[in-house]
C-alpha positions as a Markdown table, in Angstrom:
| # | Residue | x | y | z |
|---|---|---|---|---|
| 1 | Met | 7.0 | -14.6 | 9.5 |
| 2 | Ile | 4.3 | -16.6 | 7.8 |
| 3 | Val | 0.9 | -16.9 | 9.4 |
| 4 | Gln | -1.1 | -19.9 | 8.1 |
| 5 | Tyr | -4.8 | -19.9 | 8.3 |
| 6 | Asn | -8.0 | -21.4 | 6.8 |
| 7 | Trp | -10.8 | -19.1 | 5.6 |
| 8 | Tyr | -13.4 | -21.8 | 6.3 |
| 9 | Glu | -12.2 | -22.2 | 9.9 |
| 10 | Leu | -12.4 | -18.4 | 10.4 |
| 11 | Asn | -16.1 | -18.5 | 9.2 |
| 12 | Ile | -16.9 | -21.4 | 11.5 |
| 13 | Ile | -15.6 | -19.4 | 14.4 |
| 14 | Ser | -17.7 | -16.4 | 13.3 |
| 15 | Lys | -18.9 | -14.7 | 10.2 |
| 16 | Leu | -18.2 | -11.3 | 11.7 |
| 17 | Pro | -15.3 | -9.3 | 10.2 |
| 18 | Glu | -14.0 | -8.3 | 13.6 |
| 19 | Ala | -13.6 | -11.9 | 14.6 |
| 20 | His | -11.6 | -12.6 | 11.4 |
| 21 | Val | -9.2 | -9.7 | 12.2 |
| 22 | Leu | -8.9 | -10.7 | 15.8 |
| 23 | Val | -8.1 | -14.4 | 15.0 |
| 24 | Ile | -5.4 | -13.4 | 12.4 |
| 25 | Phe | -3.9 | -11.1 | 15.1 |
| 26 | Cys | -3.9 | -14.0 | 17.6 |
| 27 | Leu | -2.3 | -16.3 | 15.0 |
| 28 | Ser | 0.4 | -13.8 | 14.4 |
| 29 | Ile | 1.2 | -13.5 | 18.1 |
| 30 | Gly | 1.1 | -17.2 | 18.8 |
| 31 | Leu | -0.5 | -19.8 | 21.0 |
| 32 | Asn | -0.7 | -19.1 | 24.8 |
| 33 | Lys | 0.9 | -15.7 | 24.5 |
| 34 | Pro | -0.5 | -12.5 | 25.8 |
| 35 | Ile | -2.2 | -10.4 | 23.1 |
| 36 | Ser | -3.3 | -7.5 | 25.3 |
| 37 | Tyr | -4.0 | -6.4 | 28.8 |
| 38 | Ser | -7.6 | -5.5 | 28.3 |
| 39 | Thr | -10.4 | -5.8 | 25.8 |
| 40 | Asn | -10.5 | -2.0 | 25.4 |
| 41 | Leu | -6.8 | -1.9 | 24.5 |
| 42 | Leu | -7.3 | -4.8 | 22.1 |
| 43 | Lys | -10.1 | -3.0 | 20.3 |
| 44 | Lys | -8.0 | 0.1 | 20.1 |
| 45 | Lys | -4.9 | -1.8 | 18.9 |
| 46 | Leu | -6.9 | -3.5 | 16.1 |
| 47 | Asn | -9.2 | -0.5 | 15.3 |
| 48 | Ile | -12.3 | -2.6 | 15.7 |
| 49 | Glu | -15.7 | -1.6 | 17.2 |
| 50 | Asn | -16.3 | -4.7 | 19.3 |
| 51 | Ile | -15.0 | -8.2 | 20.1 |
| 52 | Pro | -17.6 | -10.8 | 19.1 |
| 53 | Asn | -18.9 | -13.0 | 22.0 |
| 54 | Ser | -18.2 | -16.1 | 19.9 |
| 55 | Ile | -14.5 | -15.5 | 20.3 |
| 56 | Phe | -14.9 | -16.0 | 24.1 |
| 57 | Ser | -17.6 | -18.7 | 23.9 |
| 58 | Lys | -15.5 | -20.8 | 21.5 |
| 59 | Asn | -12.4 | -20.3 | 23.7 |
| 60 | Ile | -10.4 | -18.6 | 21.0 |
| 61 | Ile | -9.1 | -16.0 | 23.6 |
| 62 | Thr | -9.3 | -16.1 | 27.3 |
| 63 | Cys | -9.3 | -13.1 | 29.7 |
| 64 | Tyr | -7.4 | -13.3 | 32.9 |
| 65 | Asp | -6.6 | -10.6 | 35.5 |
| 66 | His | -3.1 | -10.3 | 34.0 |
| 67 | Gly | -4.1 | -10.2 | 30.4 |
| 68 | Ile | -5.8 | -11.7 | 27.4 |
| 69 | Phe | -4.3 | -14.8 | 25.9 |
| 70 | Cys | -4.7 | -16.6 | 22.5 |
| 71 | Asn | -5.9 | -20.3 | 22.6 |
| 72 | Tyr | -6.3 | -20.8 | 18.9 |
| 73 | Lys | -4.2 | -22.7 | 16.4 |
| 74 | Thr | -5.3 | -23.4 | 12.8 |
| 75 | Asn | -6.3 | -27.0 | 12.4 |
| 76 | Glu | -5.9 | -27.4 | 8.7 |
| 77 | Pro | -3.9 | -24.5 | 7.1 |
| 78 | Gln | -4.8 | -23.8 | 3.5 |
| 79 | Cys | -3.4 | -20.4 | 2.8 |
| 80 | Tyr | -1.0 | -17.9 | 4.3 |
| 81 | Ile | -0.1 | -14.3 | 4.9 |
| 82 | Arg | 3.3 | -12.8 | 5.3 |
| 83 | Asn | 2.5 | -9.3 | 6.6 |
| 84 | Thr | -0.1 | -8.9 | 9.2 |
| 85 | Ser | 0.5 | -5.2 | 9.8 |
| 86 | Phe | -2.8 | -4.4 | 8.1 |
| 87 | Val | -4.7 | -5.5 | 11.2 |
| 88 | His | -3.6 | -2.3 | 12.9 |
| 89 | Met | -4.5 | 0.0 | 10.1 |
| 90 | Arg | -7.4 | 2.5 | 10.4 |
| 91 | Leu | -9.6 | 0.6 | 8.0 |
| 92 | Ser | -12.9 | -1.0 | 8.6 |
| 93 | Ala | -13.0 | -4.6 | 9.8 |
| 94 | Gln | -14.9 | -5.4 | 6.6 |
| 95 | Ile | -12.1 | -4.3 | 4.4 |
| 96 | Lys | -9.6 | -6.3 | 6.4 |
| 97 | Ser | -11.8 | -9.4 | 6.3 |
| 98 | Asp | -12.3 | -9.0 | 2.6 |
| 99 | Tyr | -8.5 | -8.8 | 2.2 |
| 100 | Leu | -8.2 | -12.1 | 4.1 |
| 101 | Tyr | -10.7 | -13.7 | 1.8 |
| 102 | Ile | -8.8 | -12.5 | -1.3 |
| 103 | Leu | -5.6 | -13.8 | 0.2 |
| 104 | Ser | -7.3 | -17.1 | 0.9 |
| 105 | Gln | -7.6 | -17.7 | -2.9 |
| 106 | Arg | -3.8 | -18.2 | -2.9 |
| 107 | Ser | -3.0 | -21.7 | -1.8 |
| 108 | Ile | -0.4 | -22.5 | 0.8 |
| 109 | Gly | 1.9 | -23.9 | -1.9 |
| 110 | Asn | 1.6 | -20.9 | -4.1 |
| 111 | Lys | 4.6 | -18.6 | -3.5 |
| 112 | Asn | 3.5 | -15.9 | -6.0 |
| 113 | Asn | 2.6 | -12.5 | -4.8 |
| 114 | Trp | -0.4 | -12.4 | -7.1 |
| 115 | Ile | -3.5 | -14.4 | -8.2 |
| 116 | Pro | -5.4 | -14.2 | -11.5 |
| 117 | Asp | -8.0 | -11.5 | -11.6 |
| 118 | Tyr | -10.8 | -14.0 | -12.3 |
| 119 | Tyr | -10.2 | -15.8 | -8.9 |
| 120 | Ile | -12.3 | -13.3 | -7.1 |
| 121 | His | -15.7 | -11.6 | -7.7 |
| 122 | His | -15.4 | -8.0 | -9.1 |
| 123 | Lys | -17.0 | -6.6 | -5.9 |
| 124 | Tyr | -13.6 | -7.2 | -4.2 |
| 125 | His | -11.6 | -5.3 | -6.8 |
| 126 | Asn | -11.9 | -2.0 | -5.0 |
| 127 | Asn | -10.2 | -3.2 | -1.8 |
| 128 | Pro | -7.4 | -0.6 | -0.9 |
| 129 | Leu | -5.1 | -3.4 | 0.3 |
| 130 | Ile | -4.7 | -5.0 | -3.2 |
| 131 | Gly | -3.4 | -3.9 | -6.5 |
| 132 | Arg | -4.7 | -4.7 | -10.0 |
| 133 | Glu | -2.6 | -4.9 | -13.1 |
| 134 | Lys | -2.6 | -6.9 | -16.3 |
| 135 | Gly | -5.2 | -9.4 | -15.2 |
| 136 | Lys | -3.7 | -10.0 | -11.9 |
| 137 | Ile | -4.6 | -9.2 | -8.3 |
| 138 | Thr | -1.3 | -8.2 | -6.5 |
| 139 | Phe | -0.6 | -8.0 | -2.8 |
| 140 | Pro | 1.6 | -5.0 | -2.2 |
| 141 | Leu | 1.8 | -5.6 | 1.6 |
| 142 | Glu | 3.2 | -9.1 | 1.0 |
| 143 | Asn | 6.2 | -7.4 | -0.8 |
| 144 | Asn | 7.0 | -5.7 | 2.5 |
| 145 | Tyr | 6.7 | -8.7 | 4.9 |
| 146 | Gly | 8.7 | -8.3 | 8.0 |
| 147 | Lys | 8.3 | -4.5 | 8.0 |
| 148 | Arg | 5.6 | -2.6 | 9.9 |
| 149 | Leu | 3.9 | -0.3 | 7.4 |
| 150 | Asp | 2.2 | 1.8 | 10.0 |
| 151 | Thr | 5.5 | 3.3 | 11.2 |
| 152 | Thr | 8.2 | 5.4 | 9.5 |
| 153 | Glu | 11.4 | 3.8 | 8.2 |
| 154 | Lys | 13.7 | 6.1 | 10.2 |
| 155 | Thr | 13.3 | 6.9 | 13.9 |
| 156 | Thr | 14.0 | 10.0 | 15.8 |
| 157 | Ser | 14.9 | 8.1 | 18.9 |
| 158 | Thr | 18.2 | 8.7 | 20.5 |
| 159 | Arg | 18.1 | 5.4 | 22.3 |
| 160 | Lys | 21.0 | 3.0 | 21.5 |
| 161 | Leu | 19.9 | -0.4 | 20.4 |
């Protein structure tokens, strides 16, 4: 699954990292689909401290008695992400938002799993979601797209699929 987004649109919605994480999660679920049953469950699911008010005031998500739904679609996609499992990781929203910024330096037409090191400021080089080697910033999570990285490969379930 490829999620297309626009970094500048994310910053128009809100400059808060929690908003960036939430919008990417919404885009990965899809338009008019339920993303959670309550705001508390949503915060817990995404490991964020709060949901910015701008998300509600700009009608990005809507709360109903039967759940929370996404109303947002990217107007002008400029970059993409293949693996959105990082939104569930126990990392700060700032680290996740910085990762989205770093990924936004790869254009939508670029199918490489890396960008040149000089595309981003050195303050982003310590992000735990990226790799650095031989003058390149690599995206290890993008190698594993389609797989959830927050679960084990094998299951102990006895349920038949």
